[in-house]
C-alpha positions, -999 to 999 in steps of 0.1 A, spaced: -214 -326 -25 -247 -342 -33 -279 -324 -43 -310 -338 -25 -347 -332 -30 -369 -348 -3 -407 -351 -5 -430 -353 26 -467 -348 25 -477 -350 62 -497 -321 76 -490 -330 112 -457 -334 131 -449 -371 139 -418 -392 145 -411 -395 108 -410 -357 104 -387 -353 134 -363 -380 120 -364 -364 86 -356 -330 100 -325 -343 118 -314 -360 86 -318 -328 66 -299 -308 92 -271 -333 93 -268 -335 55 -266 -297 54 -239 -297 80 -220 -322 59 -220 -296 30 -247 -311 8 -274 -291 -10 -308 -300 5 -342 -291 -8 -376 -302 6 -411 -304 -9 -436 -304 20 -472 -294 29 -476 -256 30 -477 -239 65 -468 -272 82 -445 -274 112 -421 -293 90 -419 -263 66 -413 -239 95 -386 -260 112 -369 -270 79 -366 -233 69 -352 -226 104 -322 -249 99 -315 -236 64 -332 -261 41 -345 -247 8 -382 -254 12 -408 -256 -17 -443 -258 -3 -466 -280 -25 -500 -294 -15 -501 -330 -27 -536 -343 -18 -536 -375 -39 -512 -398 -56 -522 -386 -91 -532 -349 -88 -524 -331 -120 -518 -297 -104 -494 -311 -79 -476 -331 -106 -468 -299 -125 -457 -281 -94 -434 -309 -84 -421 -310 -120 -414 -273 -118 -394 -278 -86 -374 -306 -102 -365 -283 -131 -354 -256 -107 -333 -277 -84 -319 -305 -106 -314 -330 -77 -291 -359 -79 -311 -378 -53 -349 -377 -51 -360 -391 -17 -395 -399 -6 -402 -397 31 -440 -405 29 -458 -429 5 -483 -405 -11 -459 -386 -34 -440 -416 -47 -459 -423 -79 -464 -386 -88 -428 -376 -80 -413 -406 -97 -433 -399 -128 -423 -362 -128 -387 -371 -124 -388 -389 -157 -390 -356 -175 -357 -345 -158 -323 -360 -153 -326 -375 -118 -300 -402 -113 -311 -418 -80 -345 -423 -65 -349 -436 -29 -378 -443 -6 -376 -441 32 -401 -466 47 -408 -457 83 -441 -477 90 -445 -514 96 -478 -518 77 -479 -545 50 -478 -533 14 -511 -536 -4 -511 -566 -28 -519 -548 -60 -501 -541 -93 -502 -504 -86 -484 -508 -52 -459 -531 -68 -452 -506 -95 -450 -478 -70 -423 -494 -49 -402 -510 -77 -405 -489 -109 -373 -469 -113 -367 -470 -75 -330 -476 -67 -334 -484 -31 -359 -485 -2 -344 -476 31 -361 -496 59 -356 -481 94 -359 -515 110 -355 -552 102 -392 -556 108 -400 -531 80 -375 -548 58 -394 -581 63 -427 -565 55 -413 -551 23 -399 -585 13 -432 -603 18 -448 -574 -1 -428 -583 -32 -399 -559 -30 -366 -576 -40 -341 -579 -12 -314 -564 -34 -334 -531 -34 -337 -528 4 -312 -514 29 -317 -511 66 -306 -479 82 -317 -474 118 -328 -440 130 -305 -420 153 -306 -393 179 -284 -363 186 -274 -373 221 -259 -339 229 -295 -327 233 -302 -353 260 -275 -350 288 -271 -379 311 -286 -374 345 -258 -369 370 -278 -383 399 -306 -409 401 -342 -394 401 -356 -397 436 -392 -394 447 -402 -383 482 -421 -409 503 -457 -409 491 -449 -389 459 -466 -405 428 -444 -422 402 -449 -405 368 -457 -429 339 -456 -410 306 -459 -415 269 -453 -393 238 -473 -404 208 -497 -393 180 -530 -404 195 -541 -429 168 -555 -464 171 -522 -482 164 -506 -466 195 -528 -489 217 -533 -463 244 -568 -476 254 -549 -505 268 -529 -481 290 -561 -467 304 -575 -502 310 -542 -512 327 -542 -482 350 -577 -491 362 -565 -525 375 -535 -512 395 -542 -511 432 -543 -476 448 -535 -461 414 -549 -427 423 -523 -421 450 -494 -441 436 -492 -431 399 -496 -402 376 -500 -407 338 -489 -380 314 -500 -383 278 -481 -360 254 -495 -358 219 -527 -352 200 -547 -371 173 -579 -386 162 -583 -408 193 -579 -382 220 -616 -377 227 -621 -415 229 -592 -418 253 -605 -390 275 -639 -406 276 -623 -439 286 -605 -422 314 -637 -405 327 -657 -438 324 -631 -455 347 -629 -427 371 -592 -421 364 -593 -383 359 -573 -375 390 -543 -395 378 -544 -389 340 -533 -357 323 -535 -350 286 -510 -324 276 -518 -322 239 -492 -317 212 -460 -302 226 -435 -283 204 -406 -295 226 -408 -328 245 -374 -330 263 -386 -312 294 -416 -334 297 -396 -366 294 -373 -354 322 -404 -355 345 -411 -391 337 -400 -421 358 -412 -447 333 -419 -444 296 -447 -465 281 -457 -472 245 -483 -500 241 -484 -499 203 -503 -524 181 -480 -516 152 -447 -498 151 -419 -493 126 -392 -484 151 -405 -455 173 -388 -422 176 -405 -418 209 -388 -448 224 -354 -437 210 -360 -403 227 -369 -420 260 -338 -442 258 -317 -411 251 -332 -395 283 -322 -426 303 -357 -438 309 -368 -474 314 -393 -484 287 -424 -506 288 -435 -514 253 -451 -541 232 -433 -568 213 -444 -556 178 -427 -543 147 -392 -529 152 -396 -523 190 -377 -555 200 -348 -541 179 -346 -513 205 -358 -529 238 -340 -559 252 -364 -574 276 -352 -572 312 -321 -551 301 -333 -516 291 -370 -522 295 -398 -547 295 -416 -561 265 -452 -572 267 -477 -587 243 -499 -562 224 -534 -555 236 -527 -571 270 -538 -547 297 -529 -572 324 -493 -576 313 -490 -538 309 -503 -532 344 -478 -558 359 -449 -543 340 -457 -508 352 -462 -520 388 -428 -538 387 -409 -507 377 -429 -484 399 -420 -504 430 -383 -510 420 -364 -478 417 -331 -497 413 -344 -515 383 -357 -482 368 -322 -467 372 -304 -498 358 -327 -501 327 -326 -464 320 -288 -464 320 -287 -495 298 -310 -478 273 -287 -448 271 -257 -470 266 -274 -488 238 -282 -454 222 -245 -444 224 -234 -477 208 -260 -481 180 -284 -453 175 -265 -420 171 -275 -393 146 -240 -392 132 -241 -429 122 -275 -424 105 -263 -394 85 -230 -411 74 -248 -443 64 -274 -424 44 -247 -403 27 -226 -433 18 -256 -452 4 -266 -423 -19 -230 -417 -29 -226 -454 -38 -256 -453 -61 -243 -421 -78 -209 -437 -83 -226 -467 -99 -247 -445 -122 -216 -426 -133 -196 -458 -140 -225 -471 -160 -228 -439 -180 -190 -439 -187 -191 -475 -198 -219 -467 -224 -203 -435 -235 
């Protein structure tokens, strides 16, 4: 059994928190002791408690907050973790420093975003000082870490995974009645890097879009008002629906015919993984870790980022070819079963942490 303490500072629920929760649950089911420091009264706190994780709410507003430092230190003294794992960047420096006052053998960072590391001495220190390993969830993130100055020997790639039992395979193809609109949907935090303004622009160029297509946007965020204004400006209100943040998304995905994510930057995309698990064909941009999920022409279509014309053509192609939608959706589900299961993710994470602990114990024995 391994004792874990994870740190996550996000106030909102995004893909990284969903993937963290599935990992926490899996490690618990494997018999490990799992603790979590997270933002108070967040959805992550509620859901982690619900699956049996020992939660320690701490508000960490900055990388160097003194009050947060002592609260994290107190949790470390109470829990004595063998593995300290950071799921978001903000607590890395503070948590790492606090762990120097306790006997934490292994420190790991999970890197889930594809943004380049800042080229500063503080960032270099943050990602290398006393950190045993950075887990990149895609090869694209691994590359960004390498060009940011992190030694290759400290990086491991562990892809995300889904519990496919939650997403049963459709027994029959989804059929639409003659004249019934095709549903194009997305699930995303409505931020700039998701590129959803290009989806609105693309929709405006599709002939007879009002009668042929319906666009469902599941999610909330800082760009929602801007997107709704863009929809109104282009007269697309009849075929766009903003559903806001949804606690459970499986039911919504089952109403989609096509899943679209026109991101400008993406680490791997939990939303695309979920769409593939639901046997949906995917239209997405050729950025970050997305090409590691979508094989162009096999389980979806890859398009250049910020290209509304290419996005419109891809949507039109799938909207008018039900056989291709079915074939690509089935291929995506098959790829999930082969490479992106939750069990694989949990076992690879467990073995990685166990290997570092074995190495530390051997080193200690050699110097005893």
